[in-house]
C-alpha positions as CSV (number, residue, x, y, z in Angstrom):
1,M,103.4,167.8,-48.8
2,L,107.2,167.8,-49.3
3,Y,106.8,170.4,-52.1
4,E,104.4,172.6,-50.0
5,Q,106.6,172.4,-46.9
6,S,109.7,173.3,-48.9
7,H,108.0,176.1,-50.8
8,H,109.5,179.5,-50.0
9,D,106.9,181.7,-48.3
10,L,108.0,184.8,-46.4
11,G,104.9,184.8,-44.2
12,A,105.1,181.1,-43.2
13,Q,106.9,179.8,-40.2
14,R,108.6,176.7,-41.4
15,P,111.8,176.3,-39.5
16,L,112.8,173.1,-41.3
17,F,112.6,174.5,-44.8
18,S,113.3,178.2,-44.4
19,D,116.2,180.3,-45.6
20,F,118.1,178.9,-42.6
21,A,118.0,175.5,-44.1
22,L,120.0,176.6,-47.0
23,Q,122.7,178.0,-44.7
24,L,122.7,174.6,-42.8
25,L,123.2,172.8,-46.1
26,V,126.3,174.8,-46.9
27,K,127.8,174.9,-43.4
28,H,126.7,171.4,-42.1
29,P,126.1,169.1,-45.1
30,T,126.7,165.9,-43.1
31,Q,124.2,166.8,-40.5
32,V,121.6,167.8,-43.1
33,A,122.1,164.5,-44.9
34,D,121.6,162.7,-41.6
35,A,118.4,164.6,-41.0
36,H,117.1,163.7,-44.4
37,V,117.6,159.9,-43.9
38,P,114.1,159.1,-42.6
39,L,112.5,160.9,-45.6
40,L,115.0,159.4,-48.0
41,T,114.2,156.0,-46.6
42,L,110.5,156.5,-47.2
43,F,111.0,157.7,-50.7
44,T,113.3,154.8,-51.4
45,E,110.6,152.4,-50.2
46,L,108.1,154.0,-52.4
47,V,110.4,153.8,-55.5
48,E,111.0,150.1,-54.7
49,E,107.3,149.4,-54.4
50,A,106.6,151.2,-57.7
51,A,109.3,149.1,-59.4
52,E,107.9,145.9,-57.9
53,A,104.5,146.8,-59.1
54,G,105.9,147.4,-62.6
55,A,105.0,151.1,-62.6
56,I,108.6,152.1,-63.2
57,P,111.7,150.3,-64.4
58,P,113.8,148.7,-61.6
59,G,117.2,150.0,-60.6
60,K,118.9,152.2,-58.1
61,P,115.9,153.0,-55.9
62,R,117.9,155.0,-53.3
63,R,119.6,157.1,-55.9
64,R,116.2,157.8,-57.7
65,A,114.6,158.7,-54.3
66,S,117.4,161.1,-53.6
67,L,117.0,162.8,-57.1
68,V,113.3,163.1,-56.5
69,M,113.7,164.7,-53.1
70,Q,116.4,167.1,-54.4
71,T,114.3,168.0,-57.4
72,V,111.1,168.7,-55.4
73,M,112.9,170.6,-52.7
74,F,114.9,172.8,-55.1
75,A,111.9,173.4,-57.5
76,S,109.8,174.5,-54.6
77,Q,112.3,177.3,-53.8
78,S,112.1,178.7,-57.4
79,P,109.9,181.7,-58.1
80,G,109.1,180.2,-61.5
81,V,109.9,183.2,-63.5
82,P,111.2,182.3,-66.9
83,A,113.6,184.4,-68.9
84,D,110.8,186.1,-70.8
85,G,109.6,187.7,-67.6
86,H,106.1,186.0,-67.6
87,A,105.6,184.6,-64.1
88,H,104.2,181.1,-64.1
89,P,104.8,179.6,-60.7
90,V,105.6,175.9,-60.8
91,T,102.9,173.8,-59.1
92,A,103.4,170.8,-56.9
93,D,101.5,168.7,-59.5
94,E,103.9,169.8,-62.2
95,V,106.9,168.9,-60.2
96,W,105.6,165.4,-59.2
97,R,104.6,164.7,-62.8
98,F,108.0,165.7,-64.0
99,C,109.6,163.4,-61.3
100,L,107.5,160.5,-62.4
101,G,107.9,161.1,-66.2
102,G,111.4,162.4,-66.2
103,V,112.9,164.4,-69.0
104,S,111.1,162.1,-71.5
105,G,107.9,163.8,-70.4
106,S,105.9,160.5,-70.7
107,L,103.7,161.7,-67.8
108,S,104.5,165.4,-67.9
109,T,102.3,168.2,-69.2
110,V,105.2,170.7,-68.6
C-alpha cells in the first residue's frame, strides 16, 4: 500500500504523496520527518518482529525501517526507464522483494 500510495500518477488525487510532498521535504524536512513517525514506528515494529522470528538478522530495526520506507517511496516515484530506453516499470512486488533480500538478492528476482 505504501508503494501504491507513493506511486506518481498524474490522474490520482493523493495529497500526501503528490509532487507537493517533494516540495515539503525540501522546504520543511523536520515537519515531514515528524509526519512520518507513525509509519516509521509501524515499520520498526515489523522489522523487530521479523528479527525476533528469525526471518532476518537482528540489529538496528529503526534504521532498517527508515531505509525500507525511503527505498519504497523513492522507487515508486521512478518511471522505471533504464538507460537503454526500454520501459519496464518497477512493480511493488519487485521493490518489496528487493527490500527483503537487499543487494545480495537472496529473495530478489530483479
